[in-house]
N, C-alpha and C positions, 0 to 999 in steps of 0.2 A: 305351057302352064295355067291352070286355071287359077288369076290374081283376087277374084273378087267374091264375097261372099253375097247372094244377092236376098232379099227378103221372100222371093218364090223358093229358093233353095233351102230359105230359114222354115219357111212353113211346111216344107216336104220333112226336114227332120223334126220338126214338132210333131208332125203325126205320127211318121216313122219308129221315133222313138219314145214317143211318150203320150202320143194316141192322141194328140191334142189337135182338131181340123178348125183350121182358120183359113181364109181366104188371102192370097198373099196379097191381094191389093188393100185389103184391110187393114193387115199387118203394116204393111206401107204407109198407109194413112193414119193410122193410129202406132206410129212407131214410137212413140215419146209414152206411151201404155204400159202400165208395170206386165210384166209378164204373167204375175198373179191375175191379173184382169182377163189375160186367153184365156185360161186354167192349167197354166203351166207350174208346177212346184218347183223347188229347189233339185229335187232327185231329177225330174225331169232335165233340168236345163245342164246339170252334172251331165248325163246320159248326152247330149248333145253335143255338150265341150269336148268329149271321147271319141264321138263320131266323128266331126271336124277332124280333131287329131289324126284317128287313123284314116279318115279319106283323103286327108293333103300332107300328110307324116310332116307335121308342123306340130312345135311344141306351142300351144295355147297358153297366154300365162295363167299362172294360177289363180287371180281375181277372177277371171272370165266368169266361172261360175257365177258370180257374186252380182254378175249385169244385173241391174233391175227390169230394163226396156230390151227390145228389139233393136233401138236405134244404138246403145251400148255397145250391147254384144256385136251388131255389126262392124262398127268401129272397132274394138278390139283386134277381131280377128282380120279383117281387112287390112290392119297396120300389120301382123305379122305375114300374112299372105302378100303383101305389097312388098315387105322387107326381103324376102324369101325370092322374089322374082329379077 
């Protein structure tokens, strides 16, 4: 079972679910930068959270769509995935 969401996977989700193209290396280097600075709005983030739930069969906490930065989202999602492992 996959137990960790990576910056590369998050970048791919951002592109597929919200049309926001970001280099995974830049996303990781700027992981404390607000999603808005990458061009991702709250609806895009909500779509990403929904996709993560569907792909991993896990319930992501309701406040995950309030995460402001990539690092915050990865922390929340990875905590859930690791707990399920």
